[in-house]
MARBA-3410 file (N, C-alpha, C, O; in Angstrom, 1 decimal):
147
0.8,-1.2,0.0,0.0,0.0,0.0,0.9,1.2,0.0,1.9,1.3,0.8 ~ 0.6,2.2,-0.8,1.4,3.4,-0.9,0.9,4.4,0.1,-0.2,4.5,0.5 ~ 1.9,5.2,0.6,1.6,6.3,1.5,1.1,7.5,0.8,1.5,7.8,-0.3 ~ 0.1,8.2,1.4,-0.3,9.5,0.8,0.6,10.6,1.1,1.3,10.5,2.1 ~ 0.7,11.6,0.3,1.6,12.7,0.5,1.3,13.5,1.7,0.1,13.8,2.0
2.3,13.9,2.5,2.2,14.8,3.6,2.3,16.2,3.1,1.6,17.1,3.5 ~ 3.3,16.4,2.2,3.5,17.7,1.6,4.2,17.5,0.3,4.7,16.4,-0.1 ~ 4.3,18.6,-0.5,5.0,18.5,-1.8,6.0,19.8,-1.8,5.7,20.8,-1.2 ~ 7.0,19.6,-2.6,7.9,20.7,-2.9,8.0,21.0,-4.4,8.2,20.0,-5.2 ~ 7.7,22.2,-4.8,7.7,22.6,-6.2,8.8,23.6,-6.4,9.0,24.5,-5.6
9.4,23.5,-7.6,10.5,24.4,-8.0,9.8,25.4,-9.0,9.5,25.1,-10.1 ~ 9.7,26.7,-8.5,9.1,27.7,-9.3,10.2,28.5,-10.0,11.1,29.0,-9.4 ~ 10.1,28.6,-11.4,11.1,29.4,-12.1,10.6,30.7,-12.6,11.4,31.7,-12.6 ~ 9.3,30.9,-12.9,8.8,32.2,-13.4,7.4,32.3,-12.8,6.6,31.4,-12.8 ~ 7.1,33.6,-12.4,5.7,33.9,-12.1,5.3,35.1,-13.0,6.0,36.1,-13.1
4.2,34.9,-13.8,3.7,35.8,-14.7,2.4,36.3,-14.3,1.6,35.6,-13.7 ~ 2.1,37.6,-14.6,0.8,38.2,-14.3,0.3,38.8,-15.6,1.0,39.5,-16.3 ~ -1.0,38.5,-15.9,-1.6,39.1,-17.1,-2.7,40.1,-16.7,-3.6,39.7,-15.9 ~ -2.6,41.3,-17.1,-3.5,42.3,-16.8,-4.0,43.0,-18.1,-3.3,43.0,-19.1 ~ -5.2,43.6,-18.0,-5.7,44.3,-19.1,-4.8,45.5,-19.6,-4.6,45.6,-20.8
-4.3,46.2,-18.7,-3.5,47.4,-19.1,-2.0,47.0,-19.5,-1.5,47.8,-20.3 ~ -1.5,45.9,-19.0,-0.1,45.7,-19.2,0.3,44.4,-19.9,1.5,44.1,-20.2 ~ -0.7,43.5,-20.2,-0.4,42.2,-20.8,0.4,41.4,-19.8,0.1,41.4,-18.6 ~ 1.2,40.5,-20.3,2.0,39.6,-19.5,3.3,40.3,-19.0,4.0,40.9,-19.7 ~ 3.5,40.2,-17.6,4.7,40.7,-17.0,5.2,39.7,-16.0,4.4,39.0,-15.3
6.5,39.6,-15.9,7.2,38.7,-14.9,7.3,39.4,-13.6,7.6,40.6,-13.5 ~ 7.0,38.7,-12.5,7.1,39.3,-11.2,8.1,38.6,-10.2,8.3,39.0,-9.1 ~ 8.7,37.5,-10.7,9.6,36.7,-9.9,11.1,37.1,-10.2,11.5,37.0,-11.3 ~ 11.8,37.6,-9.2,13.2,38.0,-9.4,14.1,36.8,-9.6,15.1,36.9,-10.4 ~ 13.9,35.7,-8.9,14.8,34.5,-9.0,14.0,33.3,-8.6,13.0,33.4,-7.9
14.4,32.1,-9.1,13.6,30.9,-8.9,13.5,30.6,-7.4,14.4,31.1,-6.6 ~ 12.5,29.9,-7.0,12.3,29.6,-5.6,11.7,28.3,-5.4,11.1,27.7,-6.3 ~ 11.8,27.7,-4.2,11.2,26.4,-3.9,10.0,26.7,-2.9,10.2,27.4,-1.9 ~ 8.9,26.1,-3.2,7.7,26.2,-2.3,7.4,24.8,-1.8,7.3,23.9,-2.6 ~ 7.2,24.7,-0.5,6.8,23.5,0.1,5.4,23.6,0.6,5.1,24.5,1.5
4.5,22.8,0.1,3.1,22.9,0.5,2.7,21.6,1.1,3.2,20.5,0.7 ~ 1.8,21.5,2.1,1.1,22.6,2.7,1.8,23.3,3.8,1.2,24.2,4.5 ~ 3.1,23.0,4.0,3.9,23.7,5.0,4.1,25.1,4.7,4.5,25.9,5.7 ~ 4.0,25.5,3.5,4.4,26.9,3.1,3.7,27.9,4.0,2.5,27.9,4.2 ~ 4.5,28.8,4.4,4.0,30.0,5.2,3.9,31.1,4.1,3.8,30.8,2.9
3.8,32.3,4.5,3.7,33.4,3.6,4.9,33.5,2.8,6.0,33.8,3.3 ~ 4.8,33.3,1.4,5.9,33.4,0.5,5.6,34.5,-0.5,4.5,34.5,-1.1 ~ 6.5,35.5,-0.6,6.2,36.5,-1.6,6.8,36.0,-3.0,7.9,35.7,-3.1 ~ 5.9,36.0,-4.0,6.3,35.5,-5.3,6.9,36.6,-6.1,7.6,36.3,-7.1 ~ 6.6,37.9,-5.8,7.2,39.0,-6.5,6.2,40.1,-6.5,5.2,40.1,-6.0
6.7,41.2,-7.2,5.9,42.4,-7.3,6.2,43.1,-8.6,7.2,43.0,-9.2 ~ 5.1,43.8,-9.1,5.3,44.5,-10.3,4.3,45.7,-10.2,3.1,45.5,-9.8 ~ 4.7,46.9,-10.7,3.8,48.0,-10.8,2.8,47.8,-11.9,3.2,47.6,-13.1 ~ 1.5,47.9,-11.7,0.5,47.7,-12.7,-0.3,48.9,-13.0,-0.8,49.1,-14.1 ~ -0.6,49.8,-12.0,-1.5,50.9,-12.2,-2.9,50.3,-12.1,-3.1,49.1,-12.0
-4.0,51.1,-12.2,-5.3,50.6,-12.1,-5.6,49.7,-13.3,-5.4,50.1,-14.5 ~ -6.0,48.5,-13.0,-6.3,47.5,-14.1,-7.0,46.3,-13.5,-7.4,46.3,-12.4 ~ -7.3,45.4,-14.4,-7.9,44.1,-14.0,-6.8,43.0,-14.2,-6.3,42.9,-15.4 ~ -6.5,42.3,-13.2,-5.6,41.1,-13.3,-6.4,39.9,-13.7,-7.3,39.5,-13.0 ~ -6.1,39.3,-14.9,-6.9,38.2,-15.4,-6.4,36.9,-15.0,-7.1,35.9,-14.8
-5.0,36.8,-14.8,-4.5,35.4,-14.6,-3.1,35.6,-14.0,-2.3,36.6,-14.3 ~ -2.7,34.7,-13.1,-1.3,34.6,-12.6,-0.9,33.2,-13.0,-1.6,32.2,-12.8 ~ 0.3,33.0,-13.5,0.9,31.7,-13.8,2.2,31.5,-13.1,3.1,32.4,-13.1 ~ 2.3,30.3,-12.5,3.6,29.9,-11.9,4.2,28.8,-12.8,3.7,27.7,-12.9 ~ 5.2,29.2,-13.6,5.9,28.2,-14.4,6.9,27.5,-13.6,7.7,28.1,-12.9
6.9,26.2,-13.7,7.7,25.3,-12.8,8.9,24.8,-13.6,8.9,24.8,-14.8 ~ 9.9,24.3,-12.9,11.0,23.7,-13.5,10.6,22.4,-14.2,9.5,21.8,-13.8 ~ 11.4,21.9,-15.1,11.1,20.6,-15.8,11.1,19.5,-14.8,10.2,18.6,-14.9 ~ 11.9,19.5,-13.8,12.0,18.4,-12.8,12.5,19.0,-11.4,12.6,20.2,-11.3 ~ 12.7,18.1,-10.5,13.1,18.6,-9.2,12.0,18.7,-8.2,12.2,19.2,-7.0
10.8,18.3,-8.5,9.6,18.4,-7.7,9.6,17.1,-6.8,9.9,16.1,-7.3 ~ 9.1,17.2,-5.6,9.1,16.1,-4.7,7.9,16.0,-3.9,7.3,17.0,-3.5 ~ 7.4,14.8,-3.5,6.4,14.6,-2.5,7.1,14.0,-1.3,8.0,13.2,-1.4 ~ 6.6,14.3,-0.1,7.1,13.8,1.1,5.9,13.0,1.7,4.9,13.6,2.0 ~ 6.1,11.7,2.0,5.0,10.9,2.6,5.1,11.0,4.1,6.1,11.4,4.7
4.0,10.5,4.7,3.9,10.5,6.1,4.9,9.6,6.8,5.2,9.8,8.0 ~ 5.4,8.6,6.1,6.4,7.7,6.6,7.9,8.2,6.3,8.8,7.5,6.6 ~ 8.0,9.5,5.9,9.3,10.0,5.7,10.0,9.9,4.3,11.1,10.3,4.2 ~ 9.3,9.2,3.4,9.9,9.0,2.1,9.9,10.3,1.2,8.9,11.1,1.4 ~ 10.9,10.6,0.4,10.9,11.7,-0.6,10.9,11.0,-1.9,11.8,10.3,-2.3
9.8,11.3,-2.7,9.6,10.7,-4.0,9.5,11.7,-5.1,9.0,12.8,-4.9 ~ 9.9,11.4,-6.3,9.8,12.3,-7.4,8.4,12.6,-7.8,7.5,11.7,-7.7 ~ 8.1,13.8,-8.2,6.8,14.2,-8.5,6.8,14.8,-10.0,7.6,15.7,-10.2 ~ 6.0,14.3,-10.8,5.9,14.8,-12.2,4.8,15.8,-12.3,3.7,15.6,-11.8 ~ 5.1,17.0,-13.0,4.1,18.0,-13.1,3.9,18.2,-14.6,4.6,19.0,-15.3
2.8,17.6,-15.2,2.6,17.7,-16.6,2.3,19.2,-17.0,1.5,19.8,-16.4 ~ 3.0,19.6,-18.0,2.9,21.0,-18.6,3.3,22.1,-17.6,3.1,23.3,-17.8 ~ 3.9,21.7,-16.5,4.4,22.7,-15.5,5.4,23.7,-16.0,5.4,24.8,-15.6 ~ 6.3,23.2,-16.9,7.3,24.1,-17.4,6.8,24.9,-18.6,7.3,26.0,-19.0 ~ 5.7,24.4,-19.3,5.2,25.0,-20.5,4.2,26.1,-20.2,4.4,27.3,-20.3
3.0,25.6,-19.8,1.9,26.5,-19.4,1.9,26.9,-18.0,1.4,28.0,-17.6 ~ 2.4,26.1,-17.1,2.5,26.4,-15.7,1.2,26.2,-14.9,0.2,25.7,-15.5 ~ 1.3,26.5,-13.7,0.1,26.4,-12.8,-0.7,27.7,-13.0,-0.2,28.8,-12.7 ~ -1.9,27.6,-13.5,-2.7,28.8,-13.8,-3.7,29.1,-12.7,-4.5,28.3,-12.2 ~ -3.7,30.4,-12.3,-4.6,30.9,-11.3,-5.5,32.0,-12.0,-5.0,33.0,-12.4
-6.8,31.7,-12.1,-7.6,32.6,-12.9,-8.3,33.7,-12.1,-8.8,33.4,-11.0 ~ -8.3,34.9,-12.5,-9.0,36.0,-11.9,-10.5,36.0,-12.4,-11.1,35.0,-12.6 ~ -11.0,37.2,-12.6,-10.4,38.5,-12.6,-10.3,39.1,-11.2,-11.2,38.8,-10.3 ~ -9.3,40.0,-11.0,-9.2,40.8,-9.8,-9.0,42.2,-10.2,-8.0,42.5,-10.9 ~ -9.9,43.1,-9.8,-9.8,44.5,-10.2,-9.0,45.2,-9.2,-9.2,45.1,-8.0
-8.0,46.0,-9.7,-7.2,46.8,-8.9,-7.4,48.3,-9.2,-7.3,48.7,-10.3 ~ -7.7,49.0,-8.1,-7.9,50.5,-8.2,-6.5,51.2,-8.1,-5.5,50.5,-8.1 ~ -6.6,52.5,-8.0,-5.4,53.3,-7.8,-4.7,52.9,-6.5,-5.3,52.9,-5.4 ~ -3.4,52.7,-6.6,-2.5,52.5,-5.4,-3.0,51.3,-4.6,-3.3,51.5,-3.4 ~ -3.2,50.1,-5.2,-3.6,48.9,-4.4,-2.6,47.8,-4.6,-1.9,47.8,-5.7
-2.5,47.0,-3.7,-1.7,45.8,-3.8,-2.6,44.6,-3.7,-3.5,44.4,-2.9 ~ -2.5,43.7,-4.7,-3.2,42.4,-4.7,-2.5,41.4,-3.9,-1.4,40.9,-4.3 ~ -3.1,41.0,-2.8,-2.6,39.9,-2.0,-3.3,38.7,-2.3,-4.5,38.5,-2.0 ~ -2.7,37.7,-3.0,-3.3,36.6,-3.5,-2.8,35.3,-2.8,-1.6,34.9,-2.9 ~ -3.6,34.8,-1.9,-3.3,33.6,-1.2,-3.7,32.3,-2.0,-4.8,32.3,-2.5
-2.9,31.3,-2.0,-3.2,30.1,-2.7,-3.6,29.0,-1.6,-2.8,28.8,-0.7 ~ -4.7,28.4,-1.8,-5.2,27.3,-0.9,-5.0,26.0,-1.7,-5.8,25.8,-2.6 ~ -4.0,25.3,-1.4,-3.5,24.2,-2.3,-4.0,22.9,-1.6,-3.6,22.6,-0.4 ~ -4.8,22.1,-2.2,-5.3,20.8,-1.7,-4.4,19.7,-2.1,-4.5,19.1,-3.2 ~ -3.4,19.4,-1.3,-2.3,18.4,-1.7,-3.0,17.0,-1.9,-2.6,16.3,-2.8
-3.9,16.6,-1.0,-4.5,15.3,-1.1,-5.2,15.1,-2.4,-5.2,14.0,-2.9 ~ -5.9,16.1,-2.9,-6.7,16.0,-4.1,-5.8,16.2,-5.3,-6.1,15.8,-6.4 ~ -4.6,16.9,-5.2,-3.8,17.3,-6.3,-2.8,16.3,-6.7,-2.3,16.3,-7.9 ~ -2.4,15.4,-5.8,-1.3,14.4,-6.1,-1.9,13.0,-6.2,-2.6,12.5,-5.3 ~ -1.6,12.4,-7.3,-2.1,11.0,-7.5,-1.0,10.1,-8.1,-0.1,10.6,-8.7
-1.1,8.8,-7.8,-0.2,7.9,-8.3,-0.8,7.4,-9.7,-1.9,6.8,-9.7 ~ 0.0,7.5,-10.7,-0.5,7.1,-12.1,-0.3,5.6,-12.2,0.7,5.1,-12.5 ~ -1.4,4.9,-12.0,-1.4,3.5,-12.0,-2.2,2.9,-13.2,-2.5,1.7,-13.2 ~ -2.7,3.7,-14.1,-3.4,3.2,-15.2,-2.6,2.2,-16.0,-1.4,2.2,-15.9 ~ -3.3,1.4,-16.8,-2.6,0.4,-17.6,-1.5,1.0,-18.5,-0.4,0.3,-18.7
-1.7,2.2,-19.0,-0.7,2.8,-19.8,0.1,3.8,-19.0,1.0,4.5,-19.5 ~ -0.1,3.9,-17.7,0.5,4.8,-16.8,1.9,4.5,-16.5,2.4,3.4,-16.8 ~ 2.6,5.4,-16.0,4.1,5.3,-15.7,4.4,4.8,-14.3,5.5,4.5,-14.0 ~ 3.4,4.8,-13.4,3.6,4.4,-12.0,4.3,5.6,-11.2,4.8,5.3,-10.1 ~ 4.3,6.8,-11.8,4.9,7.9,-11.1,3.8,8.7,-10.4,2.6,8.7,-10.8
4.3,9.5,-9.4,3.4,10.4,-8.8,3.2,11.6,-9.7,4.2,12.2,-10.3 ~ 1.9,12.1,-9.9,1.6,13.2,-10.8,0.9,14.3,-10.0,0.1,14.0,-9.1 ~ 1.2,15.5,-10.4,0.5,16.7,-9.8,-0.5,17.2,-10.8,-0.2,17.5,-12.0 ~ -1.8,17.2,-10.4,-2.9,17.8,-11.1,-3.5,18.8,-10.1,-4.4,18.4,-9.4 ~ -3.0,20.0,-10.1,-3.3,20.9,-9.0,-4.8,21.2,-8.8,-5.5,21.5,-9.7
-5.2,21.2,-7.5,-6.5,21.6,-7.1,-6.2,22.8,-6.2,-5.8,22.6,-5.0 ~ -6.3,24.0,-6.7,-5.9,25.3,-6.0,-7.1,26.2,-6.0,-7.7,26.5,-7.0 ~ -7.4,26.8,-4.8,-8.3,27.9,-4.7,-7.5,29.1,-4.4,-6.5,29.1,-3.8 ~ -8.1,30.3,-4.8,-7.4,31.5,-4.5,-8.2,32.4,-3.6,-9.5,32.4,-3.7 ~ -7.6,33.1,-2.7,-8.2,34.1,-1.9,-7.6,35.4,-2.1,-6.4,35.6,-1.7
-8.3,36.3,-2.7,-7.7,37.6,-3.1,-8.2,38.7,-2.1,-9.3,38.7,-1.7 ~ -7.2,39.6,-1.8,-7.5,40.7,-1.0,-6.8,41.9,-1.5,-5.6,41.8,-1.8 ~ -7.5,43.1,-1.6,-6.8,44.3,-2.1,-6.4,45.1,-0.8,-7.2,45.4,0.0 ~ -5.1,45.4,-0.8,-4.5,46.2,0.3,-4.1,47.6,-0.2,-3.8,47.8,-1.4 ~ -4.1,48.5,0.7,-3.6,49.9,0.4,-2.1,49.8,0.2,-1.4,49.0,0.9
-1.5,50.6,-0.7,-0.1,50.6,-0.8,0.4,52.0,-0.7,-0.4,53.0,-0.8 ~ 1.7,52.2,-0.6,2.2,53.5,-0.4,2.7,54.2,-1.7,2.7,55.4,-1.8 ~ 3.2,53.4,-2.7,3.7,54.1,-3.9,3.0,53.8,-5.2,2.7,54.7,-6.0 ~ 2.8,52.5,-5.5,2.2,52.1,-6.8,1.6,50.7,-6.6,1.9,50.0,-5.7 ~ 0.8,50.4,-7.6,0.2,49.0,-7.6,1.2,47.9,-7.6,2.3,48.1,-8.3
0.9,46.8,-7.0,1.8,45.7,-7.0,1.0,44.4,-6.9,-0.2,44.5,-6.5 ~ 1.6,43.3,-7.2,1.0,42.0,-7.0,1.9,41.1,-6.2,1.6,40.0,-5.9
END
């Protein structure tokens, strides 16, 4: 019997924001590792947007290096289909007024998101099919819009 994941570690290479006023913009200064559900508050980046509507945020992941950690202490490779191409997509819209910061919290359901691919044609690998909810809050800012 296989152990269910306790947490997962993802290698994030790029964070992109799509807004009506600015199109696609990168907000991540350097790659980072996120461990979920253990992740505390992690800043993914910031970009000045001005008043606009943010339509989507994407976390593009590394090709490999993702891991699941089981309750019995095992660390196993995790495959993220399309993680490096299209990335993890978080859909808005979130409207931003003058001088606002979009605080976007991700609620990641690890138990629902990670499955063992055991189909007849499957690889027998752990796969990530993200189940993520977003909680958005607009905060006052001091100089310009950010995400």
